[in-house]
N, CA, C and O atoms as a GROMACS GRO file, in nm:
protein
  320
    1MET      N    1  -1.156   0.381   0.196
    1MET     CA    2  -1.109   0.406   0.060
    1MET      C    3  -1.233   0.427  -0.029
    1MET      O    4  -1.329   0.351  -0.018
    2PRO      N    5  -1.233   0.524  -0.116
    2PRO     CA    6  -1.345   0.552  -0.197
    2PRO      C    7  -1.371   0.435  -0.297
    2PRO      O    8  -1.282   0.355  -0.325
    3ALA      N    9  -1.494   0.428  -0.348
    3ALA     CA   10  -1.531   0.316  -0.436
    3ALA      C   11  -1.484   0.349  -0.580
    3ALA      O   12  -1.490   0.261  -0.666
    4THR      N   13  -1.442   0.463  -0.607
    4THR     CA   14  -1.399   0.500  -0.742
    4THR      C   15  -1.294   0.409  -0.801
    4THR      O   16  -1.314   0.360  -0.912
    5PRO      N   17  -1.183   0.383  -0.732
    5PRO     CA   18  -1.083   0.295  -0.789
    5PRO      C   19  -1.137   0.155  -0.818
    5PRO      O   20  -1.104   0.095  -0.920
    6THR      N   21  -1.222   0.102  -0.724
    6THR     CA   22  -1.279  -0.028  -0.739
    6THR      C   23  -1.367  -0.034  -0.868
    6THR      O   24  -1.360  -0.130  -0.945
    7ILE      N   25  -1.447   0.066  -0.888
    7ILE     CA   26  -1.534   0.071  -1.005
    7ILE      C   27  -1.450   0.078  -1.133
    7ILE      O   28  -1.474   0.006  -1.230
    8ILE      N   29  -1.351   0.168  -1.130
    8ILE     CA   30  -1.263   0.182  -1.246
    8ILE      C   31  -1.191   0.048  -1.280
    8ILE      O   32  -1.183   0.009  -1.396
    9GLY      N   33  -1.142  -0.019  -1.176
    9GLY     CA   34  -1.073  -0.146  -1.194
    9GLY      C   35  -1.169  -0.254  -1.250
    9GLY      O   36  -1.131  -0.332  -1.338
   10ALA      N   37  -1.289  -0.257  -1.200
   10ALA     CA   38  -1.390  -0.356  -1.247
   10ALA      C   39  -1.423  -0.327  -1.394
   10ALA      O   40  -1.428  -0.420  -1.474
   11LEU      N   41  -1.444  -0.203  -1.429
   11LEU     CA   42  -1.472  -0.172  -1.568
   11LEU      C   43  -1.351  -0.199  -1.658
   11LEU      O   44  -1.368  -0.235  -1.775
   12LEU      N   45  -1.230  -0.182  -1.607
   12LEU     CA   46  -1.107  -0.209  -1.684
   12LEU      C   47  -1.100  -0.365  -1.705
   12LEU      O   48  -1.071  -0.409  -1.816
   13GLY      N   49  -1.127  -0.448  -1.603
   13GLY     CA   50  -1.128  -0.587  -1.621
   13GLY      C   51  -1.239  -0.638  -1.717
   13GLY      O   52  -1.216  -0.725  -1.801
   14LEU      N   53  -1.354  -0.582  -1.704
   14LEU     CA   54  -1.462  -0.620  -1.789
   14LEU      C   55  -1.434  -0.580  -1.937
   14LEU      O   56  -1.460  -0.657  -2.030
   15GLY      N   57  -1.383  -0.462  -1.956
   15GLY     CA   58  -1.350  -0.416  -2.090
   15GLY      C   59  -1.245  -0.497  -2.153
   15GLY      O   60  -1.251  -0.522  -2.274
   16THR      N   61  -1.144  -0.540  -2.075
   16THR     CA   62  -1.033  -0.623  -2.126
   16THR      C   63  -1.088  -0.756  -2.175
   16THR      O   64  -1.054  -0.802  -2.284
   17GLN      N   65  -1.172  -0.815  -2.096
   17GLN     CA   66  -1.230  -0.948  -2.135
   17GLN      C   67  -1.322  -0.936  -2.259
   17GLN      O   68  -1.317  -1.020  -2.348
   18MET      N   69  -1.401  -0.833  -2.262
   18MET     CA   70  -1.484  -0.812  -2.377
   18MET      C   71  -1.407  -0.786  -2.505
   18MET      O   72  -1.441  -0.836  -2.613
   19TYR      N   73  -1.302  -0.706  -2.488
   19TYR     CA   74  -1.213  -0.675  -2.601
   19TYR      C   75  -1.143  -0.799  -2.651
   19TYR      O   76  -1.129  -0.818  -2.772
   20SER      N   77  -1.097  -0.889  -2.557
   20SER     CA   78  -1.034  -1.012  -2.592
   20SER      C   79  -1.131  -1.102  -2.675
   20SER      O   80  -1.094  -1.159  -2.777
   21ASN      N   81  -1.254  -1.110  -2.625
   21ASN     CA   82  -1.351  -1.188  -2.705
   21ASN      C   83  -1.386  -1.123  -2.839
   21ASN      O   84  -1.412  -1.196  -2.935
   22ALA      N   85  -1.388  -0.994  -2.851
   22ALA     CA   86  -1.415  -0.929  -2.975
   22ALA      C   87  -1.300  -0.955  -3.075
   22ALA      O   88  -1.325  -0.973  -3.194
   23LEU      N   89  -1.176  -0.956  -3.025
   23LEU     CA   90  -1.062  -0.975  -3.116
   23LEU      C   91  -1.066  -1.118  -3.174
   23LEU      O   92  -1.029  -1.140  -3.290
   24ARG      N   93  -1.112  -1.213  -3.093
   24ARG     CA   94  -1.116  -1.349  -3.136
   24ARG      C   95  -1.249  -1.385  -3.206
   24ARG      O   96  -1.274  -1.500  -3.242
   25LYS      N   97  -1.335  -1.278  -3.224
   25LYS     CA   98  -1.465  -1.295  -3.293
   25LYS      C   99  -1.555  -1.398  -3.227
   25LYS      O  100  -1.620  -1.480  -3.291
   26LEU      N  101  -1.554  -1.388  -3.094
   26LEU     CA  102  -1.639  -1.477  -3.010
   26LEU      C  103  -1.749  -1.391  -2.957
   26LEU      O  104  -1.737  -1.269  -2.957
   27PRO      N  105  -1.861  -1.453  -2.911
   27PRO     CA  106  -1.966  -1.375  -2.844
   27PRO      C  107  -1.907  -1.302  -2.721
   27PRO      O  108  -1.821  -1.354  -2.650
   28TYR      N  109  -1.957  -1.177  -2.700
   28TYR     CA  110  -1.902  -1.093  -2.594
   28TYR      C  111  -1.908  -1.161  -2.459
   28TYR      O  112  -1.811  -1.158  -2.382
   29MET      N  113  -2.022  -1.224  -2.428
   29MET     CA  114  -2.043  -1.287  -2.296
   29MET      C  115  -2.036  -1.441  -2.311
   29MET      O  116  -2.126  -1.512  -2.267
   30ARG      N  117  -1.934  -1.490  -2.370
   30ARG     CA  118  -1.915  -1.630  -2.395
   30ARG      C  119  -1.907  -1.710  -2.266
   30ARG      O  120  -1.982  -1.806  -2.247
   31HIS      N  121  -1.818  -1.672  -2.178
   31HIS     CA  122  -1.808  -1.737  -2.047
   31HIS      C  123  -1.820  -1.624  -1.940
   31HIS      O  124  -1.724  -1.552  -1.915
   32PRO      N  125  -1.933  -1.611  -1.881
   32PRO     CA  126  -1.957  -1.504  -1.787
   32PRO      C  127  -1.864  -1.511  -1.668
   32PRO      O  128  -1.832  -1.406  -1.612
   33TRP      N  129  -1.819  -1.623  -1.627
   33TRP     CA  130  -1.725  -1.634  -1.516
   33TRP      C  131  -1.592  -1.567  -1.545
   33TRP      O  132  -1.525  -1.517  -1.455
   34GLU      N  133  -1.555  -1.567  -1.666
   34GLU     CA  134  -1.427  -1.495  -1.705
   34GLU      C  135  -1.446  -1.344  -1.688
   34GLU      O  136  -1.350  -1.276  -1.651
   35HIS      N  137  -1.563  -1.291  -1.713
   35HIS     CA  138  -1.586  -1.150  -1.693
   35HIS      C  139  -1.583  -1.116  -1.547
   35HIS      O  140  -1.527  -1.013  -1.510
   36VAL      N  141  -1.641  -1.201  -1.461
   36VAL     CA  142  -1.640  -1.176  -1.315
   36VAL      C  143  -1.493  -1.182  -1.266
   36VAL      O  144  -1.451  -1.098  -1.186
   37LEU      N  145  -1.417  -1.282  -1.314
   37LEU     CA  146  -1.279  -1.293  -1.274
   37LEU      C  147  -1.199  -1.167  -1.319
   37LEU      O  148  -1.121  -1.112  -1.242
   38GLY      N  149  -1.220  -1.124  -1.442
   38GLY     CA  150  -1.156  -1.006  -1.494
   38GLY      C  151  -1.185  -0.884  -1.413
   38GLY      O  152  -1.095  -0.804  -1.382
   39MET      N  153  -1.318  -0.867  -1.376
   39MET     CA  154  -1.357  -0.751  -1.295
   39MET      C  155  -1.291  -0.760  -1.158
   39MET      O  156  -1.249  -0.657  -1.106
   40GLY      N  157  -1.280  -0.878  -1.096
   40GLY     CA  158  -1.220  -0.884  -0.966
   40GLY      C  159  -1.074  -0.853  -0.973
   40GLY      O  160  -1.024  -0.779  -0.889
   41LEU      N  161  -1.003  -0.908  -1.070
   41LEU     CA  162  -0.859  -0.879  -1.082
   41LEU      C  163  -0.830  -0.733  -1.116
   41LEU      O  164  -0.732  -0.675  -1.071
   42GLY      N  165  -0.922  -0.675  -1.199
   42GLY     CA  166  -0.901  -0.532  -1.232
   42GLY      C  167  -0.920  -0.443  -1.109
   42GLY      O  168  -0.847  -0.347  -1.089
   43ALA      N  169  -1.022  -0.478  -1.024
   43ALA     CA  170  -1.044  -0.404  -0.904
   43ALA      C  171  -0.933  -0.413  -0.808
   43ALA      O  172  -0.891  -0.312  -0.751
   44VAL      N  173  -0.880  -0.537  -0.788
   44VAL     CA  174  -0.762  -0.552  -0.705
   44VAL      C  175  -0.642  -0.477  -0.754
   44VAL      O  176  -0.573  -0.411  -0.677
   45PHE      N  177  -0.617  -0.486  -0.883
   45PHE     CA  178  -0.505  -0.418  -0.947
   45PHE      C  179  -0.511  -0.267  -0.922
   45PHE      O  180  -0.412  -0.208  -0.877
   46VAL      N  181  -0.623  -0.205  -0.950
   46VAL     CA  182  -0.634  -0.056  -0.936
   46VAL      C  183  -0.626  -0.016  -0.792
   46VAL      O  184  -0.567   0.087  -0.760
   47ASN      N  185  -0.685  -0.094  -0.701
   47ASN     CA  186  -0.675  -0.066  -0.555
   47ASN      C  187  -0.529  -0.066  -0.510
   47ASN      O  188  -0.482   0.024  -0.440
   48GLN      N  189  -0.458  -0.175  -0.554
   48GLN     CA  190  -0.318  -0.181  -0.519
   48GLN      C  191  -0.238  -0.068  -0.574
   48GLN      O  192  -0.146  -0.019  -0.509
   49LEU      N  193  -0.273  -0.025  -0.696
   49LEU     CA  194  -0.203   0.085  -0.766
   49LEU      C  195  -0.223   0.214  -0.684
   49LEU      O  196  -0.131   0.294  -0.668
   50VAL      N  197  -0.343   0.232  -0.635
   50VAL     CA  198  -0.374   0.355  -0.552
   50VAL      C  199  -0.294   0.350  -0.422
   50VAL      O  200  -0.233   0.450  -0.382
   51SER      N  201  -0.295   0.239  -0.358
   51SER     CA  202  -0.228   0.230  -0.226
   51SER      C  203  -0.074   0.249  -0.250
   51SER      O  204  -0.007   0.316  -0.172
   52TRP      N  205  -0.023   0.190  -0.358
   52TRP     CA  206   0.125   0.201  -0.390
   52TRP      C  207   0.158   0.352  -0.415
   52TRP      O  208   0.263   0.401  -0.374
   53ASP      N  209   0.066   0.421  -0.483
   53ASP     CA  210   0.089   0.564  -0.509
   53ASP      C  211   0.093   0.645  -0.382
   53ASP      O  212   0.176   0.734  -0.367
   54GLU      N  213   0.000   0.612  -0.288
   54GLU     CA  214  -0.007   0.685  -0.161
   54GLU      C  215   0.130   0.660  -0.079
   54GLU      O  216   0.187   0.751  -0.019
   55LYS      N  217   0.173   0.535  -0.082
   55LYS     CA  218   0.294   0.502  -0.008
   55LYS      C  219   0.416   0.570  -0.077
   55LYS      O  220   0.507   0.616  -0.008
   56LEU      N  221   0.418   0.575  -0.208
   56LEU     CA  222   0.525   0.641  -0.279
   56LEU      C  223   0.529   0.791  -0.248
   56LEU      O  224   0.637   0.847  -0.236
   57LYS      N  225   0.415   0.855  -0.236
   57LYS     CA  226   0.411   0.992  -0.195
   57LYS      C  227   0.468   1.017  -0.061
   57LYS      O  228   0.547   1.110  -0.042
   58LYS      N  229   0.428   0.932   0.037
   58LYS     CA  230   0.481   0.947   0.168
   58LYS      C  231   0.631   0.928   0.174
   58LYS      O  232   0.702   1.003   0.240
   59ASP      N  233   0.680   0.823   0.102
   59ASP     CA  234   0.819   0.804   0.099
   59ASP      C  235   0.896   0.914   0.034
   59ASP      O  236   1.006   0.948   0.079
   60LEU      N  237   0.840   0.971  -0.072
   60LEU     CA  238   0.905   1.085  -0.135
   60LEU      C  239   0.914   1.208  -0.046
   60LEU      O  240   1.015   1.278  -0.044
   61ASP      N  241   0.804   1.231   0.028
   61ASP     CA  242   0.805   1.345   0.129
   61ASP      C  243   0.913   1.323   0.230
   61ASP      O  244   0.984   1.418   0.264
   62LYS      N  245   0.931   1.202   0.282
   62LYS     CA  246   1.032   1.176   0.376
   62LYS      C  247   1.174   1.200   0.317
   62LYS      O  248   1.260   1.260   0.382
   63MET      N  249   1.195   1.153   0.199
   63MET     CA  250   1.325   1.168   0.133
   63MET      C  251   1.353   1.318   0.112
   63MET      O  252   1.464   1.364   0.139
   64LEU      N  253   1.251   1.394   0.063
   64LEU     CA  254   1.273   1.536   0.042
   64LEU      C  255   1.306   1.612   0.174
   64LEU      O  256   1.390   1.702   0.180
   65GLU      N  257   1.234   1.568   0.276
   65GLU     CA  258   1.262   1.631   0.410
   65GLU      C  259   1.402   1.602   0.460
   65GLU      O  260   1.468   1.689   0.516
   66ARG      N  261   1.447   1.479   0.441
   66ARG     CA  262   1.583   1.443   0.480
   66ARG      C  263   1.686   1.521   0.397
   66ARG      O  264   1.784   1.571   0.451
   67ALA      N  265   1.662   1.533   0.264
   67ALA     CA  266   1.752   1.611   0.179
   67ALA      C  267   1.757   1.757   0.221
   67ALA      O  268   1.864   1.818   0.222
   68LYS      N  269   1.642   1.813   0.254
   68LYS     CA  270   1.636   1.948   0.298
   68LYS      C  271   1.719   1.974   0.431
   68LYS      O  272   1.793   2.071   0.444
   69GLN      N  273   1.699   1.880   0.524
   69GLN     CA  274   1.771   1.889   0.649
   69GLN      C  275   1.924   1.877   0.622
   69GLN      O  276   2.004   1.953   0.678
   70ALA      N  277   1.960   1.782   0.538
   70ALA     CA  278   2.104   1.768   0.504
   70ALA      C  279   2.160   1.894   0.447
   70ALA      O  280   2.268   1.937   0.488
   71ASN      N  281   2.088   1.956   0.353
   71ASN     CA  282   2.136   2.079   0.295
   71ASN      C  283   2.145   2.196   0.389
   71ASN      O  284   2.236   2.278   0.380
   72GLU      N  285   2.048   2.201   0.482
   72GLU     CA  286   2.054   2.306   0.580
   72GLU      C  287   2.170   2.289   0.672
   72GLU      O  288   2.236   2.386   0.710
   73GLN      N  289   2.198   2.161   0.710
   73GLN     CA  290   2.308   2.136   0.797
   73GLN      C  291   2.441   2.168   0.725
   73GLN      O  292   2.536   2.217   0.787
   74ARG      N  293   2.446   2.141   0.600
   74ARG     CA  294   2.574   2.157   0.524
   74ARG      C  295   2.603   2.308   0.499
   74ARG      O  296   2.717   2.352   0.510
   75TYR      N  297   2.496   2.384   0.463
   75TYR     CA  298   2.525   2.521   0.419
   75TYR      C  299   2.490   2.630   0.523
   75TYR      O  300   2.539   2.743   0.513
   76PHE      N  301   2.406   2.596   0.621
   76PHE     CA  302   2.368   2.694   0.716
   76PHE      C  303   2.412   2.666   0.859
   76PHE      O  304   2.344   2.699   0.956
   77VAL      N  305   2.534   2.604   0.867
   77VAL     CA  306   2.586   2.572   0.998
   77VAL      C  307   2.636   2.701   1.061
   77VAL      O  308   2.710   2.779   1.000
   78VAL      N  309   2.592   2.722   1.187
   78VAL     CA  310   2.634   2.842   1.259
   78VAL      C  311   2.756   2.803   1.349
   78VAL      O  312   2.745   2.714   1.433
   79SER      N  313   2.866   2.868   1.332
   79SER     CA  314   2.982   2.838   1.411
   79SER      C  315   2.965   2.892   1.552
   79SER      O  316   2.923   3.006   1.572
   80SER      N  317   2.996   2.809   1.650
   80SER     CA  318   2.980   2.850   1.791
   80SER      C  319   3.117   2.888   1.848
   80SER      O  320   3.126   2.926   1.965
   0.00000   0.00000   0.00000
C-alpha cells in the first residue's frame, strides 16, 4: 500500500491536535505524546478508510454484475 494515505493521516492527526491546542490557547506542542498519538490514530483511520473504499468498490462491482446477469436472464431469454 502506498505511503500517501499514511502521511495524509499523520498530518490530519497532527493538525487536529495542534488546532485543539490553539483553540484552547495553549502552546502548540504542550504534550508531544498527544501529537504522536494523534498522528498514529490519523494514519490508522485513513488507511482503514482506503481499504474500506477498495472493498466497497469490489462489492459494488459484484452487485452490478449480478444485476446485469439478472436483467439479461429476464429480458433476453431465448425460447428453446
